[in-house]
ZADO-352454 format. One line per 10 residues: number of its first residue (from 1); their letters; for each residue x, y, z of C-alpha. Coordinates in steps of 0.02 Angstrom, whole numbers, plus 50000, padded with zeros to 5 digits. Layout:
N
NUM	a	X/Y/Z | ...
This chain:
374
1	xxxxxxxxxx	48570/51815/52368 | 48393/51739/52373 | 48375/51582/52460 | 48319/51415/52371 | 48133/51359/52400 | 48150/51230/52533 | 48053/51109/52435 | 48179/51117/52291 | 48302/51109/52425 | 48227/50926/52482
11	xxxxxxxxxx	48189/50874/52303 | 48014/50853/52362 | 47830/50911/52291 | 47738/51040/52408 | 47606/50913/52428 | 47738/50804/52489 | 47690/50712/52658 | 47779/50703/52816 | 47870/50534/52778 | 47920/50585/52604
21	xxxxxxxxxx	48005/50743/52666 | 48078/50643/52825 | 48149/50523/52691 | 48223/50653/52568 | 48303/50740/52727 | 48388/50589/52777 | 48457/50549/52611 | 48530/50718/52597 | 48592/50716/52762 | 48695/50538/52727
31	xxxxxxxxxx	48770/50629/52558 | 48806/50785/52638 | 48841/50765/52830 | 49011/50854/52863 | 49080/50700/52964 | 49075/50609/52792 | 49144/50757/52702 | 49270/50824/52802 | 49347/50994/52749 | 49217/51012/52603
41	xxxxxxxxxx	49131/51187/52638 | 49012/51143/52482 | 48947/50996/52577 | 48950/51085/52732 | 48825/51228/52671 | 48710/51089/52568 | 48695/51007/52741 | 48648/51155/52833 | 48531/51225/52690 | 48445/51039/52697
51	xxxxxxxxxx	48427/51040/52885 | 48354/51223/52875 | 48227/51176/52752 | 48173/51007/52849 | 48170/51108/53018 | 48017/51213/52937 | 47941/51078/52827 | 47934/50950/52970 | 47837/51061/53074 | 47650/51092/53027
61	xxxxxxxxxx	47644/51265/53094 | 47807/51334/52996 | 47761/51253/52856 | 47607/51315/52845 | 47668/51487/52882 | 47806/51451/52729 | 47681/51390/52622 | 47569/51575/52647 | 47722/51690/52664 | 47874/51601/52595
71	xxxxxxxxxx	48049/51646/52671 | 47977/51811/52735 | 47879/51726/52857 | 48028/51692/52967 | 48138/51852/52932 | 48087/51929/53092 | 48191/51759/53165 | 48362/51851/53100 | 48339/51777/52939 | 48303/51601/52892
81	xxxxxxxxxx	48183/51481/53012 | 48268/51508/53180 | 48376/51366/53128 | 48514/51344/53272 | 48613/51224/53362 | 48534/51044/53353 | 48402/50973/53217 | 48220/50944/53265 | 48208/50763/53274 | 48385/50711/53259
91	xxxxxxxxxx	48511/50750/53412 | 48666/50679/53315 | 48731/50591/53174 | 48677/50422/53230 | 48505/50492/53251 | 48487/50549/53079 | 48564/50373/53014 | 48468/50266/53124 | 48337/50190/52988 | 48477/50152/52902
101	xxxxxxxxxx	48602/50072/53003 | 48493/50033/53162 | 48534/50083/53348 | 48713/50160/53331 | 48734/50164/53509 | 48667/50008/53560 | 48731/49826/53580 | 48671/49756/53413 | 48789/49881/53317 | 48936/49851/53423
111	xxxxxxxxxx	48899/49665/53396 | 48890/49691/53201 | 49058/49809/53202 | 49151/49657/53282 | 49086/49521/53149 | 49209/49421/53064 | 49276/49458/52909 | 49199/49374/52750 | 49312/49262/52646 | 49339/49231/52462
121	xxxxxxxxxx	49406/49060/52375 | 49429/49033/52218 | 49411/48842/52152 | 49438/48750/52008 | 49326/48629/51944 | 49330/48528/51779 | 49191/48490/51662 | 49160/48310/51751 | 49165/48373/51914 | 49029/48504/51860
131	xxxxxxxxxx	48919/48379/51776 | 48909/48278/51920 | 48941/48380/52069 | 49069/48335/52199 | 49140/48374/52355 | 49317/48451/52378 | 49435/48481/52521 | 49502/48661/52523 | 49623/48740/52636 | 49648/48920/52676
141	xxxxxxxxxx	49717/49048/52820 | 49599/49125/52932 | 49560/49184/53098 | 49499/49050/53229 | 49436/49060/53409 | 49577/49042/53527 | 49569/48881/53627 | 49660/48926/53790 | 49540/49075/53824 | 49391/49008/53720
151	xxxxxxxxxx	49383/49163/53625 | 49353/49296/53764 | 49516/49353/53755 | 49530/49369/53946 | 49669/49252/54030 | 49556/49183/54165 | 49393/49221/54090 | 49337/49355/54180 | 49449/49495/54167 | 49322/49620/54058
161	xxxxxxxxxx	49249/49779/54126 | 49168/49911/54053 | 49274/50038/53943 | 49299/50206/54053 | 49302/50290/53890 | 49116/50271/53830 | 49045/50178/53993 | 49017/50026/53914 | 48917/50096/53754 | 49051/50068/53626
171	xxxxxxxxxx	49000/50243/53550 | 49085/50414/53592 | 49013/50586/53562 | 49101/50754/53514 | 49022/50933/53468 | 49071/51001/53317 | 49003/51172/53302 | 48814/51165/53283 | 48806/50971/53272 | 48853/50823/53373
181	xxxxxxxxxx	48955/50689/53301 | 48953/50503/53366 | 49102/50394/53339 | 49149/50203/53383 | 49256/50220/53527 | 49435/50207/53483 | 49475/50149/53657 | 49384/49979/53645 | 49357/49977/53463 | 49148/49979/53497
191	xxxxxxxxxx	49151/49826/53608 | 49104/49910/53764 | 49227/49818/53873 | 49404/49807/53890 | 49506/49664/53945 | 49611/49684/54120 | 49720/49513/54089 | 49735/49486/53909 | 49747/49307/53852 | 49946/49259/53827
201	xxxxxxxxxx	49914/49157/53680 | 49815/49285/53573 | 49853/49447/53672 | 49678/49478/53710 | 49599/49467/53526 | 49499/49304/53550 | 49564/49237/53401 | 49729/49193/53309 | 49784/49133/53137 | 49768/48959/53087
211	xxxxxxxxxx	49753/48862/52920 | 49584/48772/52888 | 49536/48624/52801 | 49359/48609/52758 | 49254/48491/52638 | 49138/48596/52525 | 49006/48524/52416 | 49017/48603/52230 | 48828/48572/52155 | 48821/48494/51984
221	xxxxxxxxxx	48784/48620/51846 | 48903/48758/51917 | 48998/48866/51778 | 49125/48989/51785 | 49074/49137/51899 | 48963/49040/52000 | 48961/49104/52176 | 48939/48974/52334 | 48895/49058/52510 | 48945/48951/52646
231	xxxxxxxxxx	48873/49035/52799 | 48985/49062/52941 | 49126/48971/52877 | 49237/49150/52873 | 49339/49216/52994 | 49290/49202/53185 | 49217/49362/53239 | 49291/49465/53392 | 49218/49455/53582 | 49099/49327/53537
241	xxxxxxxxxx	49028/49394/53383 | 48949/49306/53227 | 49081/49226/53106 | 49096/49306/52940 | 49052/49199/52778 | 49156/49100/52662 | 49119/49153/52467 | 49170/49013/52336 | 49201/49071/52167 | 49196/48927/52030
251	xxxxxxxxxx	49336/48931/51885 | 49305/48805/51758 | 49451/48702/51669 | 49459/48700/51492 | 49432/48517/51421 | 49525/48432/51280 | 49347/48377/51181 | 49215/48483/51236 | 49177/48667/51239 | 49028/48726/51351
261	xxxxxxxxxx	48917/48884/51345 | 48790/48883/51485 | 48698/48712/51486 | 48753/48678/51289 | 48903/48565/51260 | 48993/48576/51087 | 49093/48446/51024 | 49189/48454/50841 | 49204/48280/50751 | 49315/48262/50611
271	xxxxxxxxxx	49249/48120/50460 | 49338/48088/50310 | 49279/48155/50144 | 49214/47984/50091 | 49095/47975/50247 | 49034/48152/50205 | 48994/48094/50031 | 48930/47927/50041 | 48862/47956/50215 | 48879/47840/50384
281	xxxxxxxxxx	48890/47858/50565 | 49022/47927/50689 | 49028/47862/50869 | 49046/48025/50983 | 49074/48022/51182 | 48952/48106/51303 | 48998/48218/51471 | 48900/48086/51564 | 49052/47959/51504 | 48917/47871/51383
291	xxxxxxxxxx	48920/47852/51189 | 48815/47899/51068 | 48809/47849/50866 | 48768/47990/50764 | 48707/47945/50573 | 48790/48068/50449 | 48687/48080/50294 | 48759/48079/50110 | 48834/48229/50048 | 48855/48306/50229
301	xxxxxxxxxx	48947/48482/50215 | 49092/48526/50321 | 49023/48623/50481 | 48848/48536/50476 | 48788/48519/50647 | 48672/48389/50744 | 48584/48424/50912 | 48584/48274/51037 | 48432/48327/51149 | 48475/48315/51348
311	xxxxxxxxxx	48662/48259/51313 | 48718/48432/51371 | 48771/48485/51558 | 48632/48486/51696 | 48565/48645/51739 | 48609/48718/51919 | 48481/48666/52059 | 48370/48592/51927 | 48326/48421/51841 | 48326/48474/51676
321	xxxxxxxxxx	48486/48464/51559 | 48555/48560/51406 | 48586/48479/51219 | 48733/48429/51151 | 48789/48500/50978 | 48895/48394/50862 | 48983/48492/50719 | 49055/48394/50557 | 49236/48424/50519 | 49266/48354/50342
331	xxxxxxxxxx	49435/48310/50337 | 49535/48332/50178 | 49661/48188/50156 | 49853/48236/50158 | 50016/48158/50109 | 49940/48061/49967 | 50017/47936/49863 | 50048/47946/49670 | 49905/47814/49640 | 49782/47917/49760
341	xxxxxxxxxx	49811/48070/49661 | 49776/47969/49496 | 49620/47909/49564 | 49552/48084/49632 | 49599/48162/49455 | 49499/48015/49366 | 49349/48049/49503 | 49351/48239/49467 | 49356/48209/49272 | 49189/48128/49319
351	xxxxxxxxxx	49113/48264/49418 | 48982/48375/49348 | 48861/48531/49402 | 48748/48424/49501 | 48880/48336/49608 | 48944/48530/49666 | 48788/48621/49664 | 48856/48749/49783 | 49027/48782/49686 | 48927/48793/49515
361	xxxxxxxxxx	48803/48916/49592 | 48938/49035/49664 | 49029/49030/49498 | 48880/49060/49392 | 48863/49211/49484 | 49045/49263/49479 | 49022/49256/49289 | 48866/49366/49302 | 48968/49487/49406 | 49101/49499/49286
371	xxxx	48984/49511/49122 | 48898/49651/49206 | 49059/49748/49225 | 49094/49724/49054
């Protein structure tokens, strides 16, 4: 079976520069490395193929020979490109992913491994609280620093020594066939040190579980789905590493009068059939706690809307406000007395088409429709 073109293997053009080729190889190495795909023979085959292509195309002399003669330029080397144990420019799995994860054998990476866990807390907020902003006290279980040992995990504070398994690096290397795999040291968990006299209060972990209560600031304008990040308020990290973060996820409670859509507030206001016909005014509340008189013109219809500029919700982290939309609901009277029914019948007898243009126009169209069918 003929070999694939090395440029096609890496998914690059023939005129690609060395940095493009290197970047393409690292992406494929990340995807197909056997350590990330244990037992997957197809992934291992793709990884070998990409590594072979990179060894040739990353070397100027080999690349020139390949461009001139193709795969035949290396047939005298036992097939392929002379690809053997180890890859040029990469001594191990950690080297391949150095650009993505930093120095995997260094102290910075070990410290990242020990960083405290991020926490999530769902906080309920009502409409008024979202309008004004508010401070709330919340409580949650988390890991805090152990006070007796000061977070060191050692009973006396000095019972630390370098891990014998990794020599203090926090990483161990193991050869698997033609490549070397680097992993977090299982003996010290990547810390590089082990505790000889564990603290009796935390069993050497340097932290313990406790319920915390803190006051959090909910800014004006939040809505359901808003996320607030509190840096360093998550779980305590191991061995003096940085704390995780606390994320607040806001859920808005329903309101008995108002409905919200972003920065706009909607309010349905019932009015009598008399006010709708003759006109008048209705006093409506606002989210701010104030009152506004809305003028209802004569002949207002059910569902008519009126916009009150700036009476809606504040925009998050802004000085602007949305609008309030008033929807008129014309209420049909119920439980009429005999006299009220009589008056309505007399009123109805005096109505003509100009009093009800919508219904007159509709039924005129209906008549034309039926006449057309006939």
